[in-house]
N, C-alpha and C positions, 0 to 999 in steps of 0.2 A: 434873433432876427436872422432869417436866411433868405437869400435870393437865388433862384435857380433858373438859369437861362437854358433854353433848348430851342430846337428847330434848325440848327445849322446843318450843313452838309456840303456835298459836292454838286455843283451846277455848272452848266455851260454858260459862256458869256452870252448876255442878252436874256438870261433866265431870271427867275424870281425865287425868293425865299421869304418866309415869314418867321421871324424870331419872336419868341415869347419869353417873358420873365415873370415868374410867380414869386411873390413876396409872402413870406410866412412869419409867424411869430408876433405880428402886430398888424394893425391896419395902416396902410400907407396912403389913404385917401386924401390926407392933408399935406403930403410931401411931394416935392418935385422928383421926377425920375428921369434917368437918362441912359444912353447907350454910348459906349466907347469901344474902340477896337485897337488891337495891337498886331501889326504885321511883323514877320520875322526880321530881326535886326533893327526894328524901329521902336520908337517910344509909343506909349499908348496915347491915342488921340481921341478927341471929342467927335462924336458922330451926330447925336441928336439928343434933345431933351424935351420934356413936356412938363408944363406947370401942374401943380397939384389939382387944379380944377379941370385940367384938360383943355382950357381955353386958349392957351398959348403953346406954340411949339417952335423949336429952334433946330437949325440944321447947319452942319459944316458945308461950306461951299462945294466940296467935292461930291456931296450926295444930294444936294438940293435938287428937287424936281424928280428924283428917282426913288428916294426913300420917304416913307411916311410913318411917323410915330403916333401911337394912340394908346389909350389906357382904358381899362374897365375897373373902376374902383370897387365895384361889387365883388369882383373876382380877385382883387389885389394883384392885377396883372398889367404889365405894359408890353406893347407889341412894337415890332419894327418890321414893316413891310418893305422889302427891298426888291425893286424892279430894275430892269435893264442893267443887270449886274455886269461888272467889268473885272478882269483879272486883278486889277489893282485894289479891288474890294476884298481880296483874300486876306483874312486876318482872324484872330480870335476876338470874338465880340463879347463884351461884358456889359451887364446892366448894373446900374448903381442908383442909390437913393440919397438925396440930400436930406440930412437929418434935422433941418431947421423947419419948424412948424409954419406952414403957409407963407413961405418966404418967396422972394424972387430968385431968378437965376442970373448971375452977374458975370462970371468969368469963363464959364464953359470949360473949365479945367477939372482934372481929376481931383485936385485939392479941394474943390467945392463940394464934393460928394463924400458921404461918410460910410455908407454901407455898400459892399460889393459882392457880387455873386461870382461863382466860377464861370469861366467863359465857355462859349460854344464856338466850335471851329466852322468857319465859312471858307470854302475853297471854290474859286471860280476859274474854270479852265478856258483856255483860249481856243 
């Protein structure tokens, strides 16, 4: 099982980026997926998650209304569209998969997710 996140980069405040995370090694169409981020000197925090069906999505208050999570199960890929970026969004962004078959999402913490990819750096300049 491998998760590869990409799409990060340097962007000015107010700009947009789209992150993608490709899962390989198995199908994740029946598993919840999420995004977390870790800024320098801070703990990793929840950003967004999407149910296995794609019917439900969840967001941290800090990104609600600016970020949109989506998934394409045929491509085993989850996306994070990030608009109106702020300098405080600067972090390494990680995608993750919850390894429980067709479960809910309950705690929105990293402990709830089982598989992790290497992060992609997002830097927002002011």
